[in-house]
ZAMARGU-4260 file (C-alpha; in steps of 0.2 Angstrom, whole numbers, plus 5000, padded with zeros to 4 digits):
<rodrens>
0) 4953/5175/5088 | 4969/5165/5094 | 4983/5175/5103 | 5001/5172/5099 | 5016/5177/5109
5) 5034/5172/5105 | 5049/5178/5114 | 5068/5175/5113 | 5078/5184/5126 | 5084/5184/5144
10) 5068/5190/5154 | 5057/5179/5164 | 5049/5170/5150 | 5034/5163/5159 | 5030/5179/5168
15) 5031/5188/5151 | 5021/5176/5142 | 5006/5175/5154 | 5006/5195/5156 | 5005/5196/5136
20) 4991/5182/5135 | 4981/5191/5148 | 4982/5207/5137 | 4975/5197/5123 | 4960/5189/5132
25) 4948/5202/5124 | 4951/5192/5108 | 4941/5177/5114 | 4948/5160/5118 | 4943/5143/5126
30) 4961/5135/5129 | 4979/5140/5132 | 4996/5134/5132 | 5015/5137/5131 | 5032/5129/5126
35) 5050/5133/5129 | 5066/5126/5123 | 5077/5121/5138 | 5090/5108/5140 | 5090/5102/5122
40) 5071/5099/5122 | 5054/5107/5122 | 5044/5109/5138 | 5026/5112/5137 | 5011/5115/5148
45) 4993/5115/5139 | 4975/5118/5148 | 4957/5119/5143 | 4951/5135/5150 | 4958/5152/5155
50) 4975/5160/5156 | 4974/5160/5175 | 4973/5142/5175 | 4988/5141/5164 | 4997/5153/5176
55) 4993/5141/5191 | 5000/5126/5181 | 5016/5135/5177 | 5018/5139/5196 | 5022/5120/5198
60) 5036/5121/5185 | 5053/5129/5185 | 5055/5132/5167 | 5071/5142/5161 | 5076/5144/5143
65) 5072/5153/5127 | 5065/5154/5115 | 5047/5151/5121 | 5029/5152/5113 | 5012/5156/5122
70) 4996/5154/5114 | 4977/5157/5118 | 4966/5147/5106 | 4947/5149/5100 | 4943/5132/5094
75) 4939/5129/5075 | 4945/5111/5072 | 4943/5100/5087 | 4935/5104/5103 | 4944/5115/5117
80) 4954/5101/5125 | 4972/5099/5131 | 4976/5089/5116 | 4970/5102/5104 | 4977/5117/5113
85) 4992/5125/5106 | 5007/5123/5104 | 5006/5108/5092 | 5021/5097/5089 | 5030/5086/5077
90) 5032/5067/5080 | 5048/5069/5089 | 5042/5084/5100 | 5057/5095/5094 | 5047/5107/5084
95) 5033/5118/5092 | 5020/5128/5082 | 5007/5141/5087 | 4995/5147/5074 | 4980/5158/5071
100) 4969/5155/5055 | 4962/5140/5046 | 4972/5128/5035 | 4959/5124/5022 | 4968/5109/5014
105) 4974/5101/5031 | 4965/5085/5028 | 4974/5081/5011 | 4991/5086/5019 | 4987/5075/5034
110) 4982/5060/5024 | 4998/5061/5015 | 5009/5063/5030 | 5000/5049/5039 | 5005/5038/5023
115) 5023/5043/5026 | 5022/5037/5044 | 5019/5053/5054 | 5008/5051/5070 | 4995/5063/5075
120) 4989/5067/5092 | 4976/5081/5090 | 4961/5085/5079 | 4968/5102/5074 | 4973/5108/5057
125) 4988/5116/5065 | 4997/5099/5070 | 4999/5097/5051 | 5011/5112/5050 | 5023/5105/5064
130) 5024/5088/5054 | 5028/5097/5038 | 5041/5107/5046 | 5049/5090/5053 | 5048/5083/5035
135) 5057/5097/5027 | 5070/5101/5041 | 5087/5099/5036 | 5099/5113/5043 | 5088/5128/5042
140) 5072/5131/5052 | 5067/5146/5041 | 5069/5137/5025 | 5058/5122/5032 | 5044/5135/5037
145) 5046/5142/5020 | 5043/5125/5011 | 5030/5121/5023 | 5019/5137/5020 | 5021/5136/5001
150) 5009/5120/5003 | 4996/5128/5015 | 4979/5135/5008 | 4970/5146/5020 | 4974/5159/5033
155) 4989/5158/5045 | 4998/5169/5057 | 5011/5157/5065 | 5027/5156/5075 | 5038/5141/5077
160) 5052/5136/5088 | 5064/5121/5087 | 5076/5112/5098 | 5089/5112/5083 | 5088/5132/5082
165) 5087/5138/5100 | 5092/5155/5095 | 5077/5160/5085 | 5058/5161/5082 | 5052/5159/5064
170) 5035/5168/5060 | 5025/5168/5045 | 5009/5177/5039 | 4994/5174/5026 | 4978/5184/5030
175) 4981/5184/5048 | 4991/5197/5058 | 5009/5195/5064 | 5019/5209/5072 | 5037/5208/5077
180) 5049/5219/5088 | 5067/5218/5093 | 5074/5229/5107 | 5084/5230/5122 | 5072/5217/5130
185) 5075/5204/5116 | 5065/5198/5101 | 5046/5197/5101 | 5033/5190/5089 | 5014/5192/5093
190) 4997/5192/5084 | 4993/5209/5091 | 5002/5224/5096 | 4993/5225/5113 | 5003/5209/5118
195) 5020/5217/5117 | 5017/5236/5118 | 5024/5236/5136 | 5040/5231/5130 | 5041/5241/5114
200) 5030/5254/5104 | 5039/5252/5089 | 5033/5237/5078 | 5035/5229/5061 | 5020/5222/5053
205) 5023/5206/5041 | 5013/5207/5025 | 5006/5191/5017 | 5019/5180/5011 | 5032/5186/5022
210) 5043/5176/5034 | 5052/5183/5048 | 5067/5176/5058 | 5068/5184/5075 | 5083/5182/5087
215) 5087/5191/5103 | 5096/5205/5095 | 5089/5207/5077 | 5078/5200/5063 | 5076/5197/5045
220) 5061/5196/5034 | 5060/5187/5017 | 5047/5182/5005 | 5042/5165/4998 | 5056/5166/4986
225) 5069/5170/5000 | 5071/5188/4994 | 5076/5199/5009 | 5062/5213/5012 | 5065/5230/5018
230) 5053/5234/5033 | 5050/5250/5041 | 5045/5251/5060 | 5028/5258/5064 | 5026/5267/5081
235) 5010/5262/5090 | 5002/5278/5097 | 4995/5271/5114 | 5003/5264/5129 | 5000/5250/5141
240) 4990/5261/5154 | 4977/5264/5140 | 4974/5246/5138 | 4970/5243/5157 | 4953/5244/5165
245) 4959/5260/5176 | 4948/5256/5190 | 4932/5251/5180 | 4924/5235/5183 | 4925/5230/5165
250) 4934/5236/5149 | 4917/5239/5141 | 4913/5252/5154 | 4929/5260/5153 | 4928/5262/5134
255) 4910/5268/5135 | 4916/5281/5147 | 4931/5286/5136 | 4919/5291/5121 | 4920/5309/5124
260) 4939/5308/5123 | 4939/5296/5108 | 4926/5307/5098 | 4937/5322/5101 | 4953/5313/5096
265) 4944/5308/5080 | 4941/5326/5074 | 4955/5335/5083 | 4966/5345/5071 | 4955/5340/5056
270) 4941/5353/5057 | 4943/5370/5048 | 4929/5379/5056 | 4931/5395/5047 | 4931/5387/5030
275) 4917/5375/5035 | 4928/5361/5028 | 4939/5347/5034 | 4958/5343/5033 | 4961/5324/5030
280) 4979/5321/5028 | 4977/5303/5024 | 4968/5307/5008 | 4979/5320/5001 | 4987/5308/4989
285) 4970/5304/4981 | 4961/5321/4982 | 4960/5323/4964 | 4952/5306/4961 | 4940/5308/4975
290) 4934/5325/4967 | 4928/5314/4952 | 4920/5299/4960 | 4902/5296/4955 | 4898/5282/4967
295) 4905/5276/4984 | 4903/5258/4991 | 4905/5256/5010 | 4910/5238/5015 | 4912/5231/5033
300) 4907/5218/5045 | 4897/5218/5061 | 4895/5234/5071 | 4907/5242/5058 | 4894/5238/5044
305) 4880/5248/5055 | 4892/5262/5055 | 4894/5261/5036 | 4875/5262/5034 | 4875/5278/5044
310) 4889/5283/5032 | 4878/5280/5017 | 4865/5293/5024 | 4878/5305/5029 | 4888/5305/5013
315) 4872/5304/5001 | 4864/5319/5010 | 4879/5329/5013 | 4889/5327/4997 | 4876/5321/4986
320) 4887/5305/4980 | 4876/5289/4978 | 4882/5277/4991 | 4880/5258/4992 | 4883/5251/5011
325) 4885/5232/5013 | 4892/5217/5021 | 4910/5213/5015 | 4907/5195/5019 | 4893/5194/5006
330) 4901/5207/4994 | 4917/5196/4992 | 4906/5183/4984 | 4896/5194/4973 | 4898/5196/4954
335) 4894/5214/4949 | 4900/5228/4938 | 4913/5240/4944 | 4911/5258/4938 | 4926/5268/4932
340) 4923/5282/4944 | 4918/5271/4959 | 4928/5271/4975 | 4927/5259/4989 | 4928/5262/5007
345) 4933/5249/5020 | 4928/5251/5038 | 4936/5240/5052 | 4941/5244/5070 | 4956/5231/5070
350) 4960/5233/5052 | 4962/5214/5051 | 4944/5209/5048 | 4946/5194/5037 | 4930/5196/5026
355) 4933/5215/5024 | 4951/5211/5020 | 4947/5199/5007 | 4934/5211/4999 | 4947/5224/4999
360) 4959/5212/4989 | 4945/5209/4977 | 4942/5227/4973 | 4961/5230/4971 | 4962/5217/4958
365) 4948/5227/4948 | 4960/5242/4949 | 4946/5252/4960 | 4951/5266/4971 | 4951/5260/4990
370) 4950/5269/5005 | 4950/5264/5024 | 4944/5269/5040 | 4953/5260/5054 | 4958/5261/5071
375) 4974/5251/5072 | 4990/5260/5065 | 4999/5248/5053 | 4985/5235/5052 | 4982/5226/5035
380) 4968/5236/5029 | 4978/5252/5033 | 4992/5246/5023 | 4982/5238/5008 | 4971/5253/5004
385) 4977/5267/4993 | 4972/5280/5006 | 4963/5282/5023 | 4959/5289/5040 | 4964/5283/5057
390) 4951/5284/5070 | 4963/5288/5084 | 4951/5281/5097 | 4965/5271/5106 | 4965/5253/5111
395) 4947/5245/5112 | 4948/5229/5122 | 4930/5224/5125 | 4923/5212/5112 | 4907/5222/5110
400) 4913/5238/5101 | 4907/5254/5109 | 4920/5269/5107 | 4926/5263/5090 | 4908/5263/5083
405) 4906/5281/5090 | 4923/5286/5083 | 4918/5278/5065 | 4903/5289/5065 | 4913/5304/5068
410) 4926/5301/5055 | 4911/5297/5042 | 4905/5314/5047 | 4921/5322/5043 | 4923/5312/5027
415) 4905/5318/5022 | 4909/5336/5024 | 4926/5334/5015 | 4917/5326/5000 | 4903/5338/5000
420) 4914/5353/5001 | 4922/5347/4985 | 4905/5348/4977 | 4889/5358/4982 | 4890/5359/5001
425) 4891/5378/5006 | 4903/5385/5019 | 4889/5389/5031 | 4881/5371/5029 | 4898/5363/5032
430) 4901/5375/5047 | 4884/5370/5055 | 4888/5351/5054 | 4905/5354/5061 | 4900/5365/5074
435) 4888/5352/5080 | 4901/5338/5079 | 4912/5349/5090 | 4899/5348/5103 | 4896/5330/5103
440) 4909/5325/5116 | 4900/5336/5129 | 4883/5329/5125 | 4889/5311/5126 | 4897/5316/5144
445) 4879/5322/5149 | 4872/5305/5143 | 4885/5296/5153 | 4879/5305/5169 | 4863/5296/5167
450) 4870/5279/5171 | 4860/5276/5187 | 4844/5280/5177 | 4849/5267/5164 | 4854/5255/5177
455) 4836/5255/5184 | 4829/5252/5167 | 4840/5237/5165 | 4834/5230/5182 | 4816/5232/5176
460) 4818/5224/5159 | 4832/5211/5162 | 4821/5196/5163 | 4812/5198/5146 | 4818/5185/5133
465) 4815/5195/5117 | 4817/5213/5112 | 4813/5224/5097 | 4824/5239/5093 | 4817/5251/5080
470) 4821/5267/5072 | 4820/5276/5055 | 4832/5285/5044 | 4848/5289/5052 | 4843/5279/5068
475) 4838/5263/5058 | 4856/5258/5060 | 4856/5263/5078 | 4842/5252/5081 | 4852/5238/5073
480) 4867/5241/5084 | 4857/5242/5100 | 4849/5225/5096 | 4867/5218/5092 | 4874/5225/5109
485) 4860/5217/5119 | 4861/5200/5112 | 4880/5199/5111 | 4883/5202/5129 | 4867/5198/5138
490) 4861/5183/5126 | 4844/5190/5125 | 4836/5187/5108 | 4834/5205/5101 | 4830/5211/5084
495) 4834/5228/5075 | 4821/5234/5063 | 4816/5249/5053 | 4801/5256/5061 | 4793/5258/5043
500) 4794/5238/5042 | 4783/5235/5057 | 4768/5230/5047 | 4778/5219/5036 | 4780/5205/5050
505) 4787/5210/5066 | 4771/5217/5073 | 4764/5200/5074 | 4776/5196/5088 | 4771/5210/5099
510) 4763/5207/5116 | 4765/5211/5134 | 4781/5199/5135 | 4790/5208/5120 | 4796/5225/5124
515) 4802/5238/5111 | 4816/5250/5112 | 4810/5264/5101 | 4822/5279/5095 | 4810/5293/5094
520) 4820/5309/5092 | 4813/5327/5087 | 4818/5325/5069 | 4811/5323/5052 | 4803/5305/5055
525) 4797/5310/5073 | 4778/5309/5068 | 4781/5292/5059 | 4789/5285/5074 | 4775/5291/5086
530) 4763/5282/5074 | 4773/5266/5075 | 4774/5268/5094 | 4755/5269/5095 | 4753/5252/5085
535) 4764/5244/5098 | 4755/5251/5112 | 4738/5245/5105 | 4745/5228/5106 | 4750/5230/5124
540) 4769/5229/5120 | 4780/5238/5134 | 4790/5253/5126 | 4805/5262/5131 | 4807/5277/5121
545) 4824/5287/5117 | 4818/5304/5116 | 4825/5322/5113 | 4827/5332/5130 | 4812/5343/5133
550) 4799/5332/5122 | 4785/5330/5134 | 4772/5324/5120 | 4779/5306/5120 | 4778/5304/5139
555) 4760/5298/5139 | 4762/5286/5125 | 4777/5275/5131 | 4781/5266/5148 | 4798/5273/5151
560) 4809/5286/5142 | 4828/5291/5141 | 4833/5307/5134 | 4848/5314/5124 | 4852/5332/5120
565) 4845/5340/5104 | 4858/5339/5090 | 4859/5340/5070 | 4849/5325/5064 | 4864/5318/5054
570) 4874/5317/5070 | 4860/5310/5081 | 4866/5291/5080 | 4883/5296/5089 | 4872/5301/5104
575) 4858/5289/5103 | 4869/5273/5103 | 4876/5278/5120 | 4860/5275/5130 | 4858/5258/5121
580) 4876/5253/5125 | 4874/5256/5143 | 4857/5247/5144 | 4864/5231/5136 | 4879/5233/5147
585) 4869/5234/5163 | 4857/5220/5158 | 4872/5209/5155 | 4879/5213/5172 | 4863/5211/5181
590) 4861/5194/5173 | 4878/5188/5178 | 4887/5189/5162 | 4905/5196/5158 | 4902/5209/5145
595) 4920/5210/5140 | 4920/5191/5135 | 4904/5186/5126 | 4903/5167/5123 | 4908/5162/5107
600) 4913/5179/5101 | 4930/5186/5097 | 4936/5205/5096 | 4945/5202/5079 | 4937/5190/5067
605) 4953/5184/5057 | 4946/5168/5050 | 4930/5166/5039
</rodrens>
């Protein structure tokens, strides 16, 4: 979603702001802008387009001053025009606001402000914030912001500067991430640690309802009642180099090739091989509660929801705990009973996914035990849950998740063994699963060495307009994820299905123009999958089969094959998804698309 940068200090503001916005391009955006306090006025440049266009426009200026705001916008209210780009201003142009989120009651607020004489120049909900600050401003910008946000309904992460307060930036948060940092370089406000990690790895994350006043040499955080809040710095455990492409053509390719490392980091120091058990320090405080749970509900959105579905199979089979896996976006509106011994697990790469966060808040109100699996240290879900597990996958910049998904599956495997060893899973059974998990990074490395083979398949199939992905049991979710990857970065219509459901509708679509990617591994449902493949072949549908190395039986049935090393069935999705990711990537590139920035999509969906 929208990217926010605020800076107060003596560095080159425009250079700093542009570099920071570039690091947030993965979030998705369609316009950009900046504002700076100089010579007792606010100067601004806004464009409809990319950050590079803003950079070129700024070359024609000679701005010098402090503080400043930079913003990349993903349009929600109003088209991506210069007028609607952020920052937005009050009537006098002496207050500038950048905002991520949606103000749900902005129309009523706008109508009242117009009746009071305020004049609006954009279609955005954000402009209402600037006019409200103008209305409430007396002598204290922070207090004006506090009065303003008390009227707002919806989600906001915002930063404000004013000519009347040239020494500060005021930031506020409600259901949309805001991080601040003050160090020898000055004071920073951002919507994402990636924007400012170059300047500091020590961050302070705002909670909902908090307001921060940031100066060049310090900060103060207060709540809605103006009560000072004590905040701890969180150290981000990745550096700027990790967020760069490192010679790869796209972030997605870099992140796919990082999967052996990110998977290893997910289980490093957590496997107790001799005991056939797992050490998860983040769950220590709730270990006794976990021993007594009788049901687990996994909630997530997008790719993380498919990881959750794999987690359902893993945990039910390994730990014998009944598991429900669902979409957080639907769960938050459901009315359903909560069991006394039911726990909830929230899975999110960013830890800021709006629907997942809202579902978490709903369950907390019911007093349920809440757990999290997140990749971003200090994120909202990491802070809001009772306990949790970090992925340690490092920053994922590409919009289409790759290494985070594989990392989530690895962590879910650890959790399944952890819960299983509390129950009926034997030492030998636990040891067998963990031994297989330890070998996954090397197996992924072997798959990555088949890039040229996969690239040739992409060339052969890139012009088809429809695709079916199918699998069964553990690899039904893999089929869903494979279809998602293809459609989100190559814009080819793709459907993921359980192969068992072929005769319940999808088979009607199969012909020579509708290829199928079938996940046919040598596992407990292999014979069933072969039968499904035969049904497709009888209808002249082209078939790519993902097979287990050494399987010759399937060769005469399908048109093309890719293979992965043999592995414990419960871990097969971690390997099986890699060729699907690479296939989608190469199809997208061959069709001339940028896989890092799919149209209309954002990395972190922070509004609903």
